[in-house]
C-alpha positions as CSV (number, residue, x, y, z in Angstrom):
1,M,69.0,54.3,102.1
2,K,69.4,51.2,99.9
3,R,66.7,49.3,101.9
4,I,64.3,52.3,101.7
5,L,64.7,52.4,98.0
6,G,64.1,48.7,97.9
7,Y,60.8,49.0,99.8
8,L,59.7,51.8,97.5
9,A,60.4,49.7,94.5
10,L,58.5,46.9,96.1
11,S,55.4,49.0,96.6
12,I,55.5,50.1,93.0
13,A,55.8,46.4,91.8
14,L,52.9,45.3,94.0
15,A,50.7,48.1,92.7
16,W,51.5,46.9,89.2
17,T,51.0,43.2,89.8
18,L,48.1,42.9,92.2
19,P,45.4,44.2,89.9
20,L,46.2,41.4,87.5
21,R,45.1,38.7,90.1
22,A,42.5,37.2,87.8
23,Q,45.0,36.8,85.0
24,D,47.2,34.1,86.6
25,P,49.5,33.3,83.7
26,E,50.4,37.0,83.1
27,R,50.7,37.7,86.8
28,D,53.0,34.7,87.2
29,S,55.1,35.7,84.3
30,I,55.5,39.2,85.8
31,M,56.6,37.7,89.1
32,Q,59.1,35.5,87.4
33,A,60.4,38.4,85.4
34,L,60.8,40.4,88.6
35,K,62.6,37.5,90.2
36,T,65.1,37.0,87.4
37,I,65.5,40.5,86.1
38,D,65.3,42.7,89.2
39,P,66.5,40.9,92.3
40,E,66.8,44.2,94.2
41,I,63.0,44.1,94.4
42,V,62.3,40.4,95.0
43,R,64.8,40.1,97.8
44,Y,62.4,42.1,100.1
45,F,59.6,39.5,99.6
46,P,59.2,37.0,102.5
47,R,61.4,34.0,101.6
48,W,62.3,30.9,103.5
49,R,63.9,27.5,103.1
50,V,61.9,24.4,104.1
51,C,63.9,22.0,106.3
52,E,61.1,19.6,107.5
53,P,62.1,16.2,106.0
54,N,58.6,14.9,105.6
55,L,57.4,18.2,103.9
56,Q,60.5,18.2,101.7
57,L,59.7,14.7,100.5
58,Q,56.0,15.6,99.7
59,I,57.0,18.7,97.8
60,R,59.6,16.7,95.7
61,Q,57.0,14.0,95.0
62,T,54.6,16.6,93.8
63,F,57.1,18.1,91.4
64,I,57.8,14.5,90.0
65,L,54.1,13.8,89.7
66,Y,53.6,16.8,87.5
67,G,56.4,16.1,85.1
68,R,59.4,18.0,86.5
69,D,62.9,16.6,85.8
70,K,64.1,14.4,88.7
71,E,67.7,15.3,87.9
72,K,67.1,19.0,88.5
73,L,65.2,18.5,91.8
74,D,67.0,19.1,95.1
75,M,65.0,18.2,98.2
76,Q,67.6,19.9,100.4
77,N,67.1,23.2,98.5
78,I,63.3,24.1,98.7
79,V,62.7,27.8,98.8
80,I,59.3,29.5,99.2
81,T,58.7,33.1,98.0
82,A,55.5,34.8,99.3
83,A,53.8,38.2,98.9
84,P,54.3,40.7,101.7
85,K,51.5,41.1,104.2
86,S,50.4,43.8,106.5
87,D,48.9,41.6,109.2
88,P,51.2,39.0,110.7
89,N,48.1,36.8,111.4
90,D,47.1,36.6,107.7
91,Y,48.0,33.6,105.7
92,Y,50.9,34.0,103.3
93,T,50.2,34.2,99.5
94,I,52.6,31.8,97.9
95,L,54.1,33.2,94.8
96,L,56.8,30.7,94.0
97,V,58.0,27.3,95.2
98,E,61.5,26.3,94.1
99,C,62.9,22.7,94.4
100,G,66.5,22.8,93.1
101,E,66.4,24.1,89.5
102,E,62.6,23.4,89.1
103,Y,59.8,25.7,90.3
104,F,56.1,26.2,90.5
105,V,54.6,29.7,90.0
106,A,51.5,30.8,91.8
107,S,48.9,29.3,89.5
108,E,50.7,25.9,89.5
109,V,50.9,26.1,93.3
110,D,47.1,26.6,93.4
111,A,46.5,23.8,90.9
112,Y,49.0,21.2,92.0
113,M,49.8,21.8,95.6
114,R,46.6,23.1,97.2
115,K,46.8,20.9,100.3
116,L,50.6,21.5,100.8
117,A,50.1,25.2,100.1
118,G,47.7,25.4,103.1
119,T,50.5,24.1,105.3
120,L,53.2,26.3,103.7
121,S,51.2,29.5,103.9
122,D,50.1,29.0,107.6
123,P,51.1,32.2,109.4
124,L,52.6,30.2,112.2
125,R,54.6,28.0,109.7
126,P,54.3,24.8,111.9
127,Y,57.2,23.1,110.4
128,C,61.0,23.4,110.2
129,Y,62.0,26.5,108.2
130,R,64.8,29.0,107.8
131,D,64.1,32.6,106.9
132,I,66.3,34.0,104.1
133,P,67.4,37.5,105.0
134,P,66.7,40.4,102.6
135,E,70.4,40.9,102.0
136,T,70.6,37.6,100.2
137,P,70.0,37.6,96.5
138,P,67.1,35.4,95.2
139,S,67.9,31.9,93.8
140,E,71.3,31.8,95.5
141,R,72.1,28.8,97.5
142,Q,71.9,29.4,101.2
143,Y,74.2,26.6,102.4
144,R,76.4,28.1,105.1
145,V,80.1,27.7,104.3
146,I,81.4,26.8,107.8
147,T,83.7,24.1,109.0
148,D,81.9,23.1,112.2
149,F,78.2,23.5,113.2
150,M,79.2,23.1,116.9
151,L,81.8,25.9,116.7
152,P,80.3,28.1,113.9
153,T,82.5,30.8,112.3
154,D,79.6,32.8,110.8
155,V,77.9,34.1,113.9
156,A,78.8,36.8,116.4
157,H,77.7,35.0,119.6
158,S,77.4,31.3,120.2
159,I,76.9,29.0,123.2
160,S,76.6,25.2,123.2
161,V,76.1,22.9,126.2
162,S,76.4,19.1,126.3
163,A,77.8,16.4,128.6
164,F,80.9,16.4,126.5
165,E,81.6,20.2,126.1
166,Q,80.5,23.7,127.0
167,A,81.6,26.4,124.5
168,L,81.1,30.2,124.4
169,K,82.0,32.5,121.6
170,I,82.5,36.1,122.7
171,G,81.1,38.6,120.3
172,G,82.6,39.2,116.9
173,T,86.1,38.9,118.3
174,G,86.7,35.2,117.3
175,F,87.5,34.3,121.0
176,W,86.2,31.0,122.3
177,I,86.1,29.7,125.9
178,R,85.7,25.9,126.0
179,S,85.3,23.4,128.8
180,I,85.9,19.9,127.5
181,L,85.4,16.6,129.3
182,G,87.6,13.7,128.1
183,T,90.6,13.5,125.8
184,D,89.2,12.7,122.3
185,N,92.4,13.1,120.4
186,I,93.8,9.9,121.9
187,G,90.5,8.0,122.0
188,Y,89.6,8.4,125.7
189,H,86.3,10.3,125.6
190,F,83.9,11.6,128.2
191,W,85.2,10.5,131.7
192,S,87.3,7.5,130.6
193,S,90.5,9.7,130.6
194,G,89.8,11.0,134.1
195,E,90.4,14.6,133.1
196,S,88.8,17.8,131.9
197,R,90.1,21.1,130.6
198,I,89.3,24.7,130.2
199,I,90.7,26.4,127.0
200,L,90.8,29.9,125.7
201,Q,91.0,30.0,121.9
202,R,92.4,33.2,120.5
203,P,92.7,34.2,116.8
204,L,96.1,35.6,115.8
205,Y,96.1,36.3,112.1
206,E,93.1,37.3,109.9
207,N,92.5,35.5,106.6
208,A,92.5,38.1,103.8
209,D,91.5,35.6,101.1
210,P,87.9,36.6,100.0
211,V,87.1,33.1,98.8
212,S,88.0,31.2,102.0
213,S,87.6,34.0,104.6
214,K,84.0,33.1,105.5
215,P,84.6,29.5,106.7
216,I,88.2,30.2,107.8
217,P,88.2,33.8,109.1
218,Y,91.7,33.4,110.7
219,L,94.8,31.8,109.5
220,I,96.2,31.1,112.9
221,N,94.3,30.1,116.0
222,F,96.1,29.7,119.4
223,R,94.7,27.7,122.3
224,L,95.9,28.0,125.9
225,G,94.5,26.5,129.0
226,G,94.8,23.8,131.7
227,A,93.7,20.3,132.4
228,Y,92.5,19.1,135.8
229,R,91.8,15.8,137.4
230,L,88.3,14.5,137.8
231,R,88.3,13.7,141.5
232,G,84.8,12.2,142.0
233,G,82.4,10.0,140.0
234,L,84.0,6.7,140.7
235,A,80.8,5.4,142.3
236,N,78.3,7.9,140.9
237,R,74.8,6.4,141.0
238,L,73.6,8.7,138.2
239,L,76.2,7.2,135.9
240,S,76.0,3.6,137.2
241,F,75.1,2.4,133.7
242,L,78.6,3.3,132.5
243,P,81.7,1.0,132.9
244,S,83.9,2.0,135.9
245,R,86.8,4.2,135.2
246,Q,90.3,3.0,136.0
247,L,92.4,5.9,134.6
248,N,93.4,9.1,136.4
249,A,94.7,12.4,135.1
250,N,97.8,14.1,136.5
251,P,96.9,16.6,139.2
252,G,97.9,19.6,137.1
253,K,98.6,20.0,133.4
254,A,99.1,22.8,130.9
255,S,97.4,22.7,127.5
256,L,98.7,24.3,124.3
257,G,97.4,24.2,120.8
258,L,97.9,25.8,117.5
259,D,96.2,25.7,114.1
260,I,98.1,27.2,111.2
261,H,96.4,27.6,107.7
262,A,98.6,28.0,104.7
263,P,98.4,31.6,103.4
264,F,98.7,30.3,99.8
265,H,95.8,27.8,100.3
266,P,93.9,28.2,103.6
267,P,92.0,24.9,103.5
268,F,95.4,23.2,104.0
269,G,97.3,23.5,107.3
270,L,99.0,22.1,110.4
271,T,97.4,21.4,113.8
272,F,99.4,20.9,117.0
273,N,98.1,20.0,120.5
274,V,100.1,19.1,123.6
275,E,99.2,18.7,127.3
276,F,102.0,18.1,129.8
277,P,102.2,17.9,133.6
278,I,103.2,20.9,135.7
279,A,103.2,19.0,139.0
280,G,104.0,15.5,140.1
281,P,102.5,13.3,142.9
282,D,102.5,14.6,146.5
283,T,104.9,12.1,148.0
284,S,104.7,13.5,151.5
285,G,101.0,14.5,151.9
286,R,98.0,12.3,152.5
287,A,96.4,10.6,149.5
288,E,92.7,10.8,149.2
289,K,92.0,7.2,148.2
290,D,88.4,7.6,147.4
291,T,89.2,10.1,144.6
292,W,91.7,7.8,142.7
293,A,90.9,5.0,140.4
294,G,93.1,1.9,140.2
295,Y,93.3,-1.8,139.6
296,T,95.0,-4.9,141.1
297,P,98.2,-5.9,139.3
298,S,99.2,-9.4,138.4
299,L,100.6,-11.7,141.1
300,E,104.2,-11.5,139.6
301,R,104.0,-7.7,139.8
302,Q,102.7,-7.8,143.4
303,I,105.7,-9.9,144.4
304,E,108.0,-7.3,142.8
305,L,106.2,-4.4,144.5
306,R,106.5,-6.1,147.9
307,R,110.3,-5.9,147.6
308,T,109.9,-2.1,147.8
309,A,109.4,-1.2,151.4
310,G,106.2,0.6,152.3
311,V,104.5,0.2,149.0
312,D,101.0,-1.3,148.8
313,P,101.3,-4.0,146.2
314,T,97.5,-4.6,145.8
315,T,96.6,-1.4,144.0
316,V,98.2,0.4,141.0
317,L,97.1,3.8,139.9
318,P,97.5,4.5,136.1
319,V,98.0,8.3,135.6
320,L,97.6,10.0,132.2
321,R,100.6,12.3,131.9
322,T,101.8,13.9,128.6
323,T,99.5,13.7,125.5
324,G,99.6,15.4,122.2
325,N,99.3,15.2,118.4
326,A,100.6,17.0,115.4
327,A,99.0,16.5,112.0
328,L,98.6,18.0,108.5
329,F,94.9,18.7,107.7
330,Y,92.9,19.5,104.6
331,N,89.4,21.0,104.4
332,W,87.5,19.9,101.2
333,W,84.1,21.0,99.9
334,L,83.0,18.9,97.0
335,D,81.4,21.9,95.3
336,P,82.6,25.2,96.8
337,K,79.7,27.1,95.1
338,H,77.2,24.8,96.9
339,P,79.2,23.8,100.0
340,E,76.8,21.2,101.5
341,N,79.3,18.4,101.6
342,F,82.3,19.1,103.7
343,F,85.3,16.7,104.4
344,R,88.3,17.2,106.7
345,F,91.3,14.9,106.6
346,D,94.0,14.8,109.3
347,L,97.2,12.7,109.1
348,G,100.1,12.8,111.6
349,V,101.5,11.5,114.8
350,C,100.3,11.3,118.4
351,Y,101.9,10.7,121.8
352,T,100.3,9.2,124.9
353,E,102.1,8.6,128.2
354,V,100.6,6.8,131.2
355,Q,102.6,6.3,134.3
356,E,101.7,3.9,137.1
357,W,101.7,5.2,140.7
358,A,101.2,3.4,143.9
359,Y,100.2,4.0,147.6
360,R,103.0,4.2,150.2
361,R,102.8,4.4,154.0
362,I,104.5,7.4,155.5
363,Q,105.6,8.2,159.1
364,S,102.3,9.7,160.2
365,G,100.6,6.5,159.4
366,D,98.8,7.9,156.4
367,T,99.1,6.9,152.8
368,A,100.9,9.0,150.2
369,L,101.5,8.5,146.5
370,V,104.8,7.2,145.0
371,R,106.2,6.6,141.5
372,N,109.4,5.5,139.8
373,V,109.8,2.4,142.0
374,P,110.5,-1.2,140.8
375,G,107.3,-2.9,139.7
376,L,105.6,0.2,138.3
377,Q,105.4,0.7,134.5
378,L,105.6,3.6,132.1
379,Y,103.4,3.2,129.0
380,H,104.4,5.2,125.9
381,P,104.7,4.8,122.1
382,T,107.0,1.9,121.1
383,T,105.7,0.9,117.7
384,A,104.6,2.8,114.5
385,A,101.0,1.9,115.3
386,D,101.3,3.7,118.7
387,W,102.5,6.9,116.9
388,L,100.0,7.0,114.0
389,Y,97.2,9.6,114.0
390,A,94.6,9.6,111.3
391,R,91.1,11.2,111.2
392,I,88.4,11.7,108.6
393,E,85.3,13.8,109.1
394,Y,82.2,14.4,107.0
395,R,79.6,17.1,107.5
396,S,76.4,17.7,105.6
397,Q,75.7,21.5,105.7
398,S,72.4,21.6,104.0
399,T,68.9,21.9,105.6
400,F,69.6,18.8,107.7
401,P,73.1,19.4,109.1
402,F,74.8,16.3,110.5
403,G,78.3,15.1,111.0
404,V,80.3,12.0,111.5
405,A,84.0,11.5,112.2
406,V,86.3,8.4,112.5
407,Q,89.7,8.5,114.1
408,Y,92.6,6.2,114.7
409,A,95.1,7.3,117.4
410,N,96.9,5.6,120.3
411,Q,95.8,2.3,118.8
412,M,92.2,3.4,119.7
413,L,89.3,3.6,117.3
414,F,87.2,6.6,118.1
415,A,84.0,7.8,116.4
416,R,81.7,10.8,116.8
417,A,78.4,11.7,115.2
418,Y,75.7,14.4,115.7
419,V,72.2,14.9,114.2
420,P,69.7,17.7,114.7
421,L,66.6,17.0,116.8
422,V,64.8,20.3,116.7
423,G,65.8,23.1,114.2
424,E,69.4,24.3,114.7
425,W,69.2,24.6,118.5
426,L,68.9,21.0,119.8
427,Y,71.2,18.2,118.6
428,L,72.0,14.7,119.7
429,E,75.7,13.8,119.8
430,G,77.2,10.3,120.3
431,K,80.8,9.1,120.9
432,Y,82.3,5.6,120.7
433,S,85.7,4.2,121.4
434,T,87.4,0.8,121.6
435,P,91.0,-0.3,121.8
436,L,92.5,-2.0,118.7
437,R,95.6,-3.5,120.4
438,S,96.1,-7.3,120.4
439,E,96.0,-7.0,124.2
440,S,94.3,-3.9,125.6
441,R,95.8,-2.0,128.5
442,P,94.3,-2.5,132.0
443,W,92.5,0.9,132.0
444,E,91.1,0.8,128.5
445,I,87.4,0.4,128.2
446,K,86.1,-1.8,125.3
447,N,83.1,-0.6,123.2
448,F,82.5,2.6,125.3
449,F,79.5,4.4,123.9
450,M,77.9,7.6,125.3
451,I,75.2,10.0,123.9
452,S,74.2,13.5,125.0
453,P,71.8,16.2,123.9
454,V,73.4,19.4,122.7
455,L,71.8,22.7,123.4
456,R,73.1,25.2,120.8
457,L,72.2,28.9,120.6
458,T,73.6,31.5,118.2
459,I,73.2,35.2,117.6
460,R,74.3,36.6,114.3
């Protein structure tokens, strides 16, 4: 009923303003009055936000050229208001162009922006734009208050696919199913960790705070799943440009995670993640050598391994066992009313355990796996630098959404960045890691960089 009344009011307003077409100043003043005094009418006019960088720059320069205040201009907040049209093939009639706090009314658009107006009013709108829904009041910032563009909280359905992760949001339930390649929280991304995981994320407690409930709909999120070993890919021709992997995942691991936001201040909270083995090596069965990565130990260690009967001293298999981190985090928007600049800070501890395994001949003549014998090492945190976990992330949530994160964990420097390529559905994501130890461990890859396109589809 409210929308019907709105359209009725719109038709009355149009009948009042259109006969005044020859009197531009008066017509424009009426349109501005409608916009500022009666938003219930103007919200049903076609409105959209321009997100084409080149077009944004041209519009801003036009405003500057004709004396508008530079300090009041915002290239990331350009809104077009047009008159309704009956035929979708007709050109739009531009009534208002807003750039931050400054604006051009229809007569100024005709006088100052004639060439740009032809592009803006094209019925196909051959540039990047975002429609503003009728439910949104005019002149209100449309920046979306969310915490992650890849895992949006403000949509009913979402799917994203990349080489790093595949994620599916199920309806309006808040449930996520995620398949993740690599172990980013300890700096071993993509296939360098030798493992992947499937996780179900389930919300447990709804956020009742009206201020923060949009970006943080739930105060508690629980994650449960399992990690599995990447068996192939050691000599994959399609990935021959990448450095060879020398780290393996444990054959079976459980994955648990929990995010708890403080009820008194939801942007603040605690995150906890742990993955631990639920199975050890098969010491009696046949080992599939072509599915395991390894390296040759030093001569001294080979001599020590030869003292253990039946152990092959020429190959050591590093296996990623228990990993985890616990940290306090804080989500910070520089201006909550215009939440285009978002920061997240994490500070806590992490744990990484890598155990060396080896091959051993068994009675059948085959080769099995063995651990806990002299000459094999167990790597785990021994210094404060091994335990430290710190991460900072920045995201721009305006018409050109991008993000960048830098992390220190497990004495590894890890960085991630993404930028949009086409609208909001095609992104480019890159990840980089390198060890910061004085002497890197045998399986750690220096300066490992990988990029991937991200296909991202959402339904509100």
